[in-house]
Every structure is written in structure tokens, then in C-alpha cells.
C-alpha positions as CSV (number, residue, x, y, z in Angstrom):
1,M,-4.7,-8.9,16.4
2,N,-3.6,-5.6,17.7
3,K,-6.3,-2.8,17.6
4,Q,-3.8,-0.4,15.9
5,I,-5.0,-2.3,12.6
6,Y,-8.6,-0.2,12.5
7,P,-6.4,3.2,11.3
8,L,-4.8,1.2,8.7
9,L,-8.1,-0.2,7.8
10,I,-9.6,3.4,7.7
11,A,-6.6,4.6,6.1
12,Q,-6.7,1.7,3.1
13,F,-10.5,2.4,2.6
14,L,-10.1,6.3,1.7
15,S,-7.3,5.8,-0.2
16,A,-8.7,2.4,-2.6
17,F,-11.4,4.8,-2.8
18,A,-10.0,7.4,-4.4
19,D,-8.2,4.7,-6.3
20,N,-11.1,3.5,-8.2
21,A,-12.7,7.0,-8.2
22,I,-10.0,8.4,-10.5
23,L,-9.9,5.1,-12.5
24,F,-13.6,5.9,-14.0
25,T,-12.8,9.2,-13.7
26,V,-10.5,8.7,-16.5
27,I,-12.6,6.1,-18.3
28,A,-15.6,8.8,-18.3
29,L,-13.3,10.7,-20.2
30,V,-12.3,9.0,-22.4
31,M,-16.1,7.8,-23.3
32,H,-17.6,11.3,-23.0
33,S,-14.4,11.6,-25.5
34,A,-14.7,12.0,-29.5
35,Q,-11.3,12.4,-30.0
36,L,-9.7,9.6,-28.2
37,P,-9.4,5.7,-29.6
38,G,-10.9,2.7,-28.5
39,W,-7.6,1.7,-26.9
40,Y,-7.1,4.7,-24.4
41,V,-8.7,2.8,-21.9
42,P,-6.2,-0.5,-22.1
43,A,-3.2,2.6,-22.5
44,L,-4.0,4.5,-19.6
45,Q,-3.9,1.1,-17.6
46,S,-0.8,-0.3,-19.1
47,V,1.2,3.5,-17.9
48,F,-0.3,2.9,-15.0
49,L,1.6,-0.8,-14.1
50,V,4.4,0.7,-16.1
51,A,5.0,2.4,-13.1
52,F,4.8,-0.5,-10.5
53,V,7.3,-2.8,-12.7
54,V,9.9,0.6,-12.7
55,C,9.5,1.5,-9.6
56,A,9.9,-1.9,-8.0
57,P,13.3,-2.4,-7.4
58,W,13.2,0.9,-5.0
59,V,9.8,1.1,-3.2
60,G,10.2,-2.4,-1.5
61,G,13.7,-1.7,0.3
62,F,12.3,1.6,0.9
63,A,9.2,0.6,2.8
64,D,11.1,-1.4,4.5
65,S,14.5,1.0,5.7
66,H,11.6,3.3,6.8
67,A,8.7,3.9,8.8
68,K,5.9,2.5,6.9
69,S,3.2,4.4,8.0
70,R,5.5,7.4,7.3
71,V,5.6,5.9,3.3
72,L,1.9,5.6,3.4
73,I,1.5,9.2,4.0
74,G,3.9,10.2,0.9
75,A,2.2,7.7,-1.1
76,N,-0.9,9.4,-0.7
77,L,0.0,12.9,-1.8
78,V,2.0,11.4,-4.7
79,K,-1.5,10.3,-5.7
80,A,-3.1,13.4,-4.6
81,A,-0.7,15.7,-7.3
82,G,-1.3,13.2,-10.0
83,A,-5.1,13.8,-9.7
84,G,-4.1,17.4,-9.4
85,L,-2.5,17.1,-12.8
86,L,-5.4,15.3,-14.4
87,M,-7.9,18.8,-13.2
88,A,-4.5,20.9,-15.0
89,N,-5.3,19.1,-18.2
90,V,-2.3,17.6,-17.8
91,E,-2.0,14.6,-21.0
92,P,-4.0,11.8,-19.1
93,L,-1.4,9.2,-19.6
94,I,1.8,11.0,-18.0
95,A,-0.8,12.3,-15.1
96,Y,-2.3,8.4,-14.6
97,C,1.2,7.3,-14.6
98,V,1.9,9.9,-11.9
99,V,-0.8,8.3,-10.0
100,G,0.9,4.9,-10.4
101,V,3.6,5.7,-8.9
102,G,2.3,7.4,-5.5
103,A,0.5,3.4,-5.5
104,A,3.3,1.4,-6.5
105,I,5.1,3.2,-3.3
106,Y,1.6,2.8,-1.5
107,S,1.5,-1.1,-1.9
108,P,4.4,-2.5,-0.1
109,A,3.7,-0.5,2.8
110,K,0.1,-1.4,2.9
111,Y,1.0,-4.9,2.8
112,G,4.2,-5.1,4.4
113,I,2.7,-3.4,7.7
114,L,0.4,-6.0,7.9
115,P,3.4,-8.8,9.5
116,E,4.0,-6.1,12.0
117,L,0.2,-5.8,13.3
118,A,-0.7,-9.1,13.3
119,S,0.7,-12.2,14.2
120,S,1.1,-15.0,11.8
121,K,-1.7,-17.1,13.4
122,F,-4.1,-14.4,12.2
123,L,-2.4,-13.1,9.1
124,V,-4.3,-15.2,6.6
125,K,-7.6,-13.1,8.9
126,A,-5.6,-9.5,8.3
127,N,-5.4,-10.3,5.0
128,S,-9.2,-10.8,4.9
129,W,-10.4,-7.8,6.4
130,I,-8.0,-5.6,4.0
131,E,-9.0,-7.4,1.1
132,G,-12.9,-6.9,2.1
133,S,-12.1,-3.4,3.0
134,T,-10.4,-2.9,-0.3
135,I,-13.1,-4.3,-2.1
136,L,-15.8,-2.4,-0.4
137,A,-14.3,0.8,-0.9
138,I,-13.9,-0.4,-4.9
139,L,-17.4,-1.0,-4.7
140,L,-18.0,2.6,-3.3
141,G,-15.5,4.2,-5.3
142,M,-16.2,2.7,-8.6
143,I,-20.5,3.6,-8.7
144,I,-20.1,7.0,-6.8
145,G,-16.7,8.3,-8.5
146,A,-18.3,7.3,-12.2
147,K,-22.2,8.9,-11.3
148,V,-20.1,12.4,-10.2
149,A,-17.3,11.9,-13.1
150,D,-20.3,11.7,-15.5
151,Y,-21.8,14.3,-14.2
152,S,-18.4,16.7,-13.7
153,L,-15.1,15.7,-14.0
154,Q,-13.7,18.1,-11.9
155,W,-15.8,17.8,-9.6
156,A,-14.9,14.0,-9.2
157,L,-10.9,14.7,-9.1
158,T,-11.8,17.3,-6.3
159,G,-13.0,14.6,-4.1
160,T,-10.4,12.4,-4.9
161,I,-7.7,14.5,-3.9
162,I,-9.7,15.1,-0.5
163,L,-10.2,11.6,0.2
164,F,-6.1,11.1,-0.6
165,L,-5.1,13.8,1.9
166,I,-8.0,12.6,4.7
167,S,-6.2,8.9,4.2
168,A,-2.5,10.5,4.7
169,L,-4.0,12.3,8.0
170,V,-5.7,8.9,9.8
171,T,-2.2,7.0,8.7
172,L,-0.9,9.7,11.4
173,F,-2.3,7.2,14.0
174,L,-0.4,3.9,13.0
175,P,2.8,3.1,15.1
176,V,6.1,4.3,13.5
177,K,8.8,1.4,13.2
178,I,11.8,1.0,11.2
179,L,12.5,-2.9,11.2
180,K,15.5,-2.7,8.6
181,N,18.6,-0.6,8.2
182,P,18.8,0.6,4.6
183,A,21.2,-2.0,1.8
184,S,23.7,0.0,0.5
185,G,25.0,-0.3,-3.0
186,S,22.8,-0.5,-6.1
187,K,19.2,-0.8,-5.6
188,I,18.8,-2.7,-8.6
189,L,21.7,-5.5,-7.8
190,E,20.1,-5.7,-4.2
191,F,16.4,-6.4,-6.0
192,G,17.7,-9.1,-7.9
193,R,19.9,-11.0,-5.2
194,Q,16.1,-10.7,-3.0
195,T,14.8,-12.0,-5.8
196,R,16.7,-15.1,-6.0
197,R,16.8,-15.7,-2.9
198,F,12.9,-15.2,-2.2
199,L,12.5,-17.4,-5.4
200,A,14.8,-20.4,-3.6
201,T,11.5,-21.9,-2.3
202,P,8.7,-24.2,-4.6
203,R,5.8,-22.2,-1.9
204,S,7.2,-18.6,-2.4
205,R,7.2,-19.9,-6.7
206,F,4.0,-20.6,-6.7
207,A,2.9,-18.1,-4.3
208,I,4.6,-15.6,-7.1
209,I,3.4,-17.1,-10.3
210,G,-0.3,-17.6,-8.4
211,A,-0.4,-13.6,-7.7
212,S,1.0,-12.7,-11.1
213,L,-2.1,-15.5,-12.9
214,F,-4.3,-13.8,-10.7
215,W,-3.7,-10.1,-11.3
216,A,-2.6,-10.6,-15.1
217,A,-6.5,-11.7,-15.3
218,A,-8.2,-9.4,-13.2
219,A,-6.6,-6.5,-14.6
220,T,-7.3,-8.2,-18.5
221,L,-10.6,-8.7,-17.5
222,R,-11.4,-5.0,-16.3
223,V,-10.4,-3.3,-19.7
224,I,-12.3,-6.0,-21.8
225,I,-15.4,-5.0,-19.9
226,V,-15.2,-1.7,-21.1
227,A,-15.5,-2.4,-24.6
228,W,-17.7,-5.8,-23.8
229,A,-20.8,-4.1,-21.8
230,P,-20.9,-1.1,-24.5
231,L,-21.4,-3.9,-27.5
232,V,-23.2,-6.9,-26.3
233,L,-25.2,-5.4,-23.0
234,L,-25.4,-1.4,-24.6
235,S,-23.8,0.0,-21.6
236,K,-23.9,3.8,-22.2
237,N,-21.8,5.1,-19.4
238,A,-19.0,5.1,-17.6
239,T,-21.7,4.4,-14.4
240,E,-23.3,1.9,-16.2
241,I,-19.9,-0.4,-16.3
242,A,-19.0,0.7,-12.8
243,E,-22.7,-0.5,-11.9
244,L,-21.7,-3.9,-13.9
245,T,-18.2,-4.5,-12.5
246,L,-19.8,-4.0,-8.9
247,Y,-20.7,-7.4,-9.3
248,L,-17.7,-9.0,-9.8
249,A,-16.5,-7.0,-6.1
250,I,-19.1,-8.1,-4.4
251,G,-17.8,-11.8,-5.2
252,I,-14.4,-11.0,-4.3
253,I,-15.6,-9.8,-0.9
254,A,-17.2,-12.9,-0.3
255,G,-14.5,-14.6,-1.4
256,A,-12.1,-13.3,0.8
257,A,-14.6,-13.8,3.8
258,V,-15.1,-17.5,3.5
259,V,-11.1,-18.4,2.4
260,P,-9.6,-18.0,6.2
261,Q,-12.0,-21.5,6.8
262,L,-11.2,-23.1,4.1
263,I,-7.5,-22.2,3.0
264,P,-5.6,-21.7,5.4
265,L,-1.6,-21.3,5.4
266,K,-0.7,-24.8,5.7
267,H,-3.0,-25.9,2.9
268,L,-2.0,-23.5,0.2
269,R,-2.5,-26.5,-2.2
270,R,-6.2,-25.7,-2.6
271,A,-6.1,-22.0,-3.8
272,R,-5.5,-24.2,-7.4
273,I,-8.8,-25.0,-7.2
274,P,-10.8,-21.8,-7.4
275,A,-8.1,-20.7,-9.8
276,F,-9.6,-23.3,-11.8
277,L,-13.4,-22.3,-11.4
278,M,-12.2,-18.9,-11.8
279,A,-11.0,-19.5,-15.7
280,L,-14.2,-21.3,-16.5
281,F,-16.3,-18.6,-15.1
282,I,-14.4,-16.2,-17.7
283,C,-15.1,-18.4,-20.5
284,G,-19.0,-18.5,-19.3
285,L,-19.0,-14.4,-19.4
286,S,-18.0,-14.2,-23.1
287,L,-21.0,-16.4,-23.6
288,T,-23.9,-14.3,-22.0
289,N,-25.5,-11.7,-23.7
290,S,-27.8,-10.2,-21.1
291,L,-27.7,-7.9,-17.9
292,W,-28.8,-10.3,-14.7
293,P,-26.6,-14.0,-16.5
294,A,-23.2,-11.4,-16.4
295,R,-23.6,-10.4,-13.3
296,F,-24.0,-13.9,-11.7
297,T,-21.0,-14.4,-14.1
298,L,-19.3,-11.7,-12.4
299,F,-20.1,-12.6,-8.8
300,F,-18.6,-16.2,-9.5
301,I,-15.4,-15.1,-11.6
302,G,-15.1,-12.7,-8.2
303,M,-15.6,-15.2,-5.5
304,T,-13.6,-17.7,-7.4
305,G,-10.9,-14.6,-7.6
306,G,-11.0,-13.6,-3.8
307,M,-10.6,-17.3,-2.9
308,F,-7.3,-17.6,-4.5
309,I,-5.6,-14.2,-4.1
310,V,-5.9,-14.0,-0.2
311,P,-4.3,-17.3,1.2
312,I,-1.2,-16.7,-1.5
313,N,-1.1,-12.6,-0.2
314,A,-1.4,-14.3,3.2
315,V,1.9,-16.6,2.4
316,L,3.8,-14.2,0.8
317,Q,4.0,-11.6,3.5
318,K,4.5,-14.6,6.1
319,L,7.5,-15.9,3.5
320,G,8.8,-12.3,3.5
321,H,9.1,-11.0,7.0
322,H,10.9,-14.1,7.6
323,S,13.6,-13.3,5.0
324,I,13.9,-10.4,2.7
325,G,11.1,-8.2,4.6
326,S,7.8,-7.8,4.3
327,G,7.9,-4.2,2.0
328,S,10.5,-6.5,-0.3
329,A,8.9,-8.8,-0.4
330,V,5.4,-6.9,-1.8
331,A,7.3,-5.0,-4.0
332,M,9.0,-7.9,-5.5
333,Q,5.7,-9.3,-5.8
334,N,4.6,-6.4,-7.2
335,F,7.2,-6.3,-10.1
336,F,6.3,-9.6,-11.2
337,Q,2.4,-9.6,-10.8
338,N,2.3,-5.9,-12.3
339,F,4.8,-7.1,-15.4
340,A,2.4,-9.7,-16.0
341,M,-0.9,-7.3,-16.2
342,L,1.6,-4.9,-18.4
343,V,1.9,-8.3,-20.8
344,A,-1.7,-8.7,-20.9
345,V,-3.2,-5.4,-20.9
346,G,-1.0,-4.5,-23.9
347,S,-1.0,-7.8,-25.6
348,Y,-5.0,-6.7,-25.5
349,T,-4.3,-3.2,-25.9
350,Y,-2.4,-4.3,-29.5
351,A,-5.5,-6.7,-30.2
352,A,-7.8,-4.5,-29.7
353,A,-6.4,-2.1,-31.9
354,H,-6.0,-4.7,-35.1
355,N,-10.0,-5.3,-34.4
356,I,-9.8,-8.3,-32.3
357,G,-13.7,-8.1,-30.8
358,P,-14.0,-8.3,-26.7
359,I,-16.1,-11.7,-27.0
360,I,-13.5,-13.4,-28.7
361,A,-10.4,-11.7,-26.1
362,M,-12.5,-12.7,-23.0
363,L,-13.0,-16.4,-24.1
364,A,-9.3,-16.3,-25.2
365,L,-8.5,-14.7,-21.6
366,G,-10.2,-17.3,-19.6
367,A,-8.5,-20.7,-21.9
368,L,-5.1,-18.7,-20.9
369,V,-6.3,-18.5,-17.2
370,F,-7.1,-22.3,-16.9
371,I,-3.8,-23.6,-19.2
372,A,-1.6,-21.3,-17.1
373,T,-2.9,-22.8,-13.3
374,F,-2.7,-26.2,-14.8
375,L,0.8,-25.4,-15.6
376,V,1.7,-23.9,-12.7
377,S,-0.1,-26.5,-10.4
378,L,2.0,-29.5,-11.9
379,S,4.7,-28.2,-9.2
380,L,2.8,-27.3,-6.8
381,P,4.8,-27.7,-3.2
382,E,3.4,-30.0,-0.7
383,N,1.3,-28.8,2.3
384,Q,3.1,-28.2,5.5
385,Q,3.5,-30.0,7.9
386,K,3.1,-32.8,5.5
387,T,-1.1,-32.5,5.8
388,K,-3.1,-33.4,2.6
389,A,-5.0,-31.2,0.9
């Protein structure tokens, strides 16, 4: 693999660290406030996702028609601006939406640059490294961010701004390449044409639906845990919730580490197995009522989830790189998966506002993931090279 992947790993680590520090900073803000209602955390997650859905027709083509390394720099500056708005006491829903816009710009460039740095042979491995470093950043970002935010919200936000700026500086070491001229005409119509073109094959349809399913489940589980942990495990602050979700992130690292050997691209059909297991473990989590069983269950949810999403990300990048452009493919993936996340988190927000408890919501989530995986599996594509899984 190209050694220039190392600056990408460092830049992504710092940016993801700051992303999760901000998340747990706003969670701490809600938990420290007596005025904000319980549904405010899922509402914050929802406005973040709205940015991805609305920006999708533009950010993919933008990443493909500009040097992706420079797009990453601009995206980090937008995220830093969102953190600055939080520091200035702007309405958190608005400020966090700005952070979401920066993340929406960042994602297609981050994943789209990988095929430029790694050959097809090493693409799953490169994804594994990116996912592993990202989850490590999530681990440290949510733990350190929550601890600092419980001490001082201003210090936490200042730290995230500094990290976004350092990430932008590191990105200067990445190559400057432009692989595609910007398309003329309506970006929305072009996005629609690219979507129809990309979804023409069974493998790409399965990958898009699978990624959407995973991220919808992950986003909903994260906001359910914010309500479930204080109720069942008697967690008292953002730090304790962050320490609990630490096990989920460690599991994803473990899954990302072992999956290149277990599910290469030509055996994409195997990805359905960890998806079924993830659904069962989510149901199992709803039945736990003590700390260590919850930690172990979260670890296995993360591990099976990591084994599911890494090969799906790799096949999306490979197919996109050879068709509509890797950045456009990631933006389209972001549209579908963030729309799914928005619907899922929005549904939970509505349920929470109508006094549906987190235990019932978690059990329902696991059942829905299992049913959705079964339905998707009915039309799974044949393995590449006609090799049986």
C-alpha cells in the first residue's frame, strides 16, 4: 500500500476523535441541563443526519472534481466552525447541524481517497485500518471528551476546535489529485442519474441496503443507550455512558481486524451471518440488567457489526471507483444510510416523546434488524468468480 495512507490515518484519527468529543459534549450539555427534555439527544442526532441527507447530491461530485485532500481540509474547518458556534452559546441544534455539514463534506473525500492510495487487492485491508483507527479515535474521543465536558464544556469545545485544525494541517501531506471534471447541469438530477447507474447491479444494491441497515441500527442503539443506561444501570453522567459504549467500540475494532481473512470481497454473501448475530445480541442487551453482562454484550454487538460493515464499505468503494467515482459512490451511500438513520432515530425520538421505554425500544430494534437482514438476504448476489460462500 502507498505510504501516503499514514497521513490519512493520522488526520482521520484526529478528526474522528474531535467528532466524538463534540457528541459527548452535547450529551453532557443535555444531562447537565434541567430545562432540556429527554428527547433532545435523539433530536441532536437527527439534525446531524439531516445535513448528510440534504448535502448528498453535492458533496460526492465535489469530492471527485476537487483534490480530496483539500476537501478534507475544508470539511475540518466547517466542523471547527460548528464547535465554535456551540462555544458562542448558539442553539445546540443549529450548531450541531453545522458540524454535520462538515462531516457530510468530509466522508466522501475520506473514503473516496482510499482507492487512490491502495490497490483493489489491499482495499479491504486499507478499510480495516481506517475503521480500526476511527474506532480507536471514537474510544478515546468519547471517554476523554466526556470527562472533560463533565468538568468544563468550554474546555471540551476548545479542545475539539484545536484537533480539527491539527487534522487539517496533517492533511496537507496527502497527494493532490483530481480524477474527474465537474459535471454540468443540475446536481440533483446528476445525483439521480448516478444513483440509478450505481444500483443497476445486485452487489451494489446489497451493499447500499446493508450499509444503511448497519448505520441505522448503530445510530439508534447509541441514542437508546443514553436513556437506557441511567434507567437500568443507574449511570449518572456522560462519562459513565461513554465508558459503557467503550466496549461497543472495542468490539468494532476486533471485528474490523479479523474480517479481511473471513470475508474477502469475492465472498460478500458471508456478511449476512454477522448481521444476524448483531441483531440477536441487540435483543440480548435489552434483557441485561447489570454492568458486566451489558459490557460483554456490547462488545459482541460491536464485533459482529464491524465484521458486517468493513467488507460492505470496501465493495462500495471498489464499485464506485470504477463507475460513478469513489467520492460520488460514498456520497450516495451516505444519502441512503443517513436517510435510514434519520428515519430510525426520528422514529425513536417520536416513541420516546410518547413514553415508550428504552428497553422495549432496544428489543424492537434487534427484532427489526433481524427481519431486515433476512429480507435483504433473500436477494443476495452470487459471489464473484462463482465461488461458494
